[in-house]
C-alpha positions in Angstrom: 30.2 -7.9 9.1 26.5 -7.3 9.3 25.0 -4.0 8.7 22.9 -4.3 11.4 23.1 -5.6 15.6 19.8 -6.9 16.0 17.2 -8.0 13.8 13.5 -7.7 15.1 11.2 -9.5 13.5 7.0 -7.1 13.5 3.9 -9.1 12.0 1.2 -6.3 10.9 -2.4 -8.1 11.8 -5.6 -6.8 11.1 -9.3 -7.7 8.6 -8.8 -7.4 5.1 -9.0 -3.9 4.1 -8.0 -1.8 6.9 -4.5 -0.9 6.0 -1.7 -2.5 6.1 0.0 -2.6 3.1 -0.4 1.1 2.8 1.2 1.6 6.5 3.9 -0.6 5.8 4.7 1.2 2.7 4.5 4.2 4.5 7.0 3.3 6.8 9.1 1.6 4.5 9.6 3.7 0.9 7.3 7.1 2.3 5.1 6.2 -0.5 1.0 6.2 -0.4 -1.4 4.2 -3.4 -5.3 4.9 -3.0 -5.2 2.1 -5.3 -6.3 -1.0 -2.6 -4.2 -4.2 -3.9 -5.0 -7.3 -1.6 -2.0 -8.9 -0.3 -1.9 -12.7 -1.0 -0.6 -15.0 1.7 2.4 -13.0 2.9 5.4 -10.0 1.9 7.9 -8.4 3.7 10.5 -4.8 3.9 13.0 -4.2 6.0 13.5 -0.8 7.2 17.1 -0.2 9.7 16.5 2.1 12.5 19.1 3.2 14.9 17.8 3.0 19.0 20.6 3.5 21.9 23.2 4.1 19.0 22.8 0.8 18.5 21.5 -0.4 14.6 18.5 -2.5 14.5 16.6 -3.5 11.6 12.9 -4.5 11.3 11.7 -7.3 8.7 8.6 -6.5 9.1 5.5 -9.1 7.8 2.5 -7.6 6.0 -0.3 -10.5 5.9 -3.3 -10.9 4.4 -6.6 -10.2 6.3 -8.5 -12.6 3.9 -9.4 -16.1 6.1 -8.6 -17.9 3.0 -5.0 -17.1 4.2 -5.4 -17.7 7.9 -4.1 -21.0 7.3 -0.7 -19.6 6.8 -0.1 -17.6 9.6 1.4 -20.0 12.5 4.5 -20.4 10.7 4.8 -16.7 10.4 3.9 -16.4 14.5 7.0 -18.2 14.9 10.2 -15.9 16.5 8.2 -13.0 16.3 9.2 -10.1 18.7 6.3 -7.3 18.0 2.9 -7.1 16.2 0.6 -4.2 15.3 -2.8 -5.3 15.4 -4.6 -2.7 13.3 -8.3 -2.0 12.6 -10.4 0.9 10.6 -11.2 4.0 12.7 -14.0 4.4 9.8 -15.1 0.4 10.1 -16.7 -0.9 13.7 -16.6 -4.4 11.8 -12.7 -4.2 12.0 -12.4 -2.9 15.8 -15.5 -5.5 17.1 -12.8 -8.4 15.1 -9.7 -7.2 17.1 -10.9 -10.0 20.0 -10.3 -12.6 18.3 -7.2 -11.6 16.6 -5.6 -10.9 19.7 -6.8 -14.7 20.7 -4.7 -15.6 17.6 -2.6 -14.0 19.1 -2.2 -15.0 22.5 -2.6 -18.1 21.1 -0.2 -19.0 18.4 2.8 -15.7 19.2 4.9 -16.1 22.4 3.7 -14.5 25.9 6.0 -11.7 26.0 5.5 -10.7 22.4 4.8 -6.8 21.9 1.6 -5.7 20.7 0.1 -2.2 19.6 -3.1 -1.9 18.8 -3.1 0.6 16.0 -6.7 2.2 14.9 -5.8 3.5 10.7 -7.4 6.0 8.4 -7.3 8.6 11.2 -7.5 11.6 8.4 -10.9 10.4 7.9 -12.7 11.9 10.6 -15.7 12.7 9.3 -16.5 8.5 8.6 -14.8 7.8 11.9 -16.7 4.7 13.8 -14.4 4.3 16.1 -13.3 6.9 18.6 -10.1 7.3 20.1 -11.1 6.3 23.3 -12.7 3.2 22.3 -8.8 2.0 21.1 -7.6 3.4 23.6 -9.3 1.8 26.8 -9.4 -1.4 24.7 -5.7 -1.6 24.4 -5.2 -0.3 28.2 -7.4 -3.2 29.5 -5.4 -5.9 28.1 -1.9 -4.1 28.6 -1.4 -3.0 24.8 0.4 -0.1 23.6 -2.1 2.4 21.5 -1.8 4.3 18.6 -4.2 6.1 16.2 -2.0 6.3 12.6 -2.8 7.7 9.4 -1.0 5.9 6.2 -2.1 8.2 3.9 -0.9 11.4 5.6 1.7 10.0 7.7 0.2 11.0 11.1 2.3 9.1 13.2 3.1 5.9 11.4 7.3 6.8 12.3 6.3 7.1 15.8 3.9 3.6 15.7 6.8 1.7 14.5 9.7 3.6 16.6 7.8 3.1 19.9 6.9 -0.9 19.2 10.9 -1.3 18.4 11.9 0.9 21.9 9.7 -1.5 23.5 11.0 -4.3 21.8 14.3 -3.2 22.1 13.9 -2.9 26.0 12.8 -6.4 26.6 15.1 -7.9 24.4 18.0 -6.0 25.0 18.0 -4.1 28.4 
């Protein structure tokens, strides 16, 4: 007998250096490291969560943000139930690139995939280049969920994964 009732595949997408791997490490292992290690290709981790009395395994895929690995992405979109689209609040360039990522998501994934826009590094207010309102308005106009998080401090990390998981659960199960 399996240890879970449902399996949700979640992709974490965004530019290189926005903190995708750190976000995933914080959620899966409750750890953070200052040392940046570039993801080569893909990596994934799992974490079980309980939703409405059911055990759900989250299979979370960490993708390389580097252009050299974009050719690997199409096969990973297949079967994805949810996507966290991550930008760095201290990098206006990473926020501007969200349009390209969103077009790719719309082209490659199912039309009803749950997508949340995630502004990472909200602990670094001194270097903020993207206002929270900008992220919220961008997400709101495109019917995306929105959160600002800090992989470093852990702020809102569990919340964003839980919110995405509940959205997927409500769409697929209820």
